[in-house]
C-alpha positions as CSV (number, residue, x, y, z in Angstrom):
1,X,19.5,-9.1,11.2
2,X,19.4,-11.2,8.0
3,X,16.7,-12.6,5.8
4,X,16.6,-16.4,5.6
5,X,16.6,-18.3,2.3
6,X,12.8,-18.6,2.8
7,X,12.4,-14.8,3.0
8,X,11.9,-14.8,6.8
9,X,13.2,-12.6,9.6
10,X,12.9,-13.0,13.3
11,X,11.3,-10.1,15.0
12,X,13.2,-9.5,18.3
13,X,11.3,-10.5,21.5
14,X,11.3,-7.0,22.9
15,X,9.7,-5.7,19.7
16,X,7.1,-8.5,19.6
17,X,6.2,-7.9,23.2
18,X,5.9,-4.2,23.0
19,X,3.9,-4.3,19.8
20,X,1.7,-7.2,20.8
21,X,2.8,-9.5,18.0
22,X,1.8,-12.9,19.3
23,X,1.7,-16.2,17.4
24,X,-1.0,-16.0,14.6
25,X,-1.1,-12.2,14.8
26,X,-2.0,-10.9,11.3
27,X,0.3,-8.2,10.0
28,X,0.7,-6.3,6.7
29,X,3.7,-4.7,5.0
30,X,3.5,-1.1,3.9
31,X,6.1,0.0,1.4
32,X,7.1,3.7,1.4
33,X,10.1,4.5,-0.8
34,X,13.0,2.4,0.5
35,X,11.3,1.7,3.8
36,X,9.0,-1.2,4.9
37,X,6.6,-0.7,7.8
38,X,5.2,-3.8,9.6
39,X,1.7,-3.1,10.9
40,X,-0.7,-5.2,12.9
41,X,-3.9,-5.8,11.1
42,X,-6.9,-4.6,13.1
43,X,-9.6,-7.1,13.5
44,X,-13.1,-6.0,12.7
45,X,-15.0,-4.7,15.7
46,X,-17.4,-7.1,17.4
47,X,-20.4,-4.9,16.4
48,X,-19.3,-4.9,12.7
49,X,-18.8,-8.6,12.8
50,X,-22.2,-9.1,14.3
51,X,-23.9,-7.0,11.7
52,X,-22.2,-9.0,8.9
53,X,-23.3,-12.2,10.5
54,X,-26.9,-11.0,10.8
55,X,-27.0,-10.0,7.1
56,X,-25.4,-13.1,5.6
57,X,-27.9,-15.0,3.4
58,X,-30.6,-12.3,3.8
59,X,-30.6,-10.9,0.3
60,X,-33.9,-11.4,-1.4
61,X,-33.4,-9.6,-4.8
62,X,-31.9,-11.9,-7.4
63,X,-29.7,-9.4,-9.2
64,X,-26.2,-9.7,-10.6
65,X,-23.4,-7.6,-9.4
66,X,-23.4,-5.7,-12.8
67,X,-27.2,-5.0,-12.4
68,X,-26.7,-3.6,-8.8
69,X,-23.7,-1.5,-10.0
70,X,-25.8,-0.1,-12.8
71,X,-28.6,0.9,-10.4
72,X,-26.3,2.5,-7.8
73,X,-24.3,4.4,-10.4
74,X,-27.2,5.6,-12.4
C-alpha cells in the first residue's frame, strides 16, 4: 500500500466493511511510537446531544470566561 502525492491511502474494502467505515465516517489518527492507529470517532449520544440542544442560549449570567474560571477555581 502506498501513500499518494496528496497524502491519501485507500483502506481495503474488507477493512472498511468490518470496521464500519462508510463514506463520511469521521476518524482520528492516534500516534504511538512508530505506529499509527485509525479509530472511528464516536458520535455523542442522543441524550447528550439533546441536553446540549436544550441548554443552548439559556445562560442568564453575563460573565466572561475569565470571571467564571476565577469563581470555579476559587
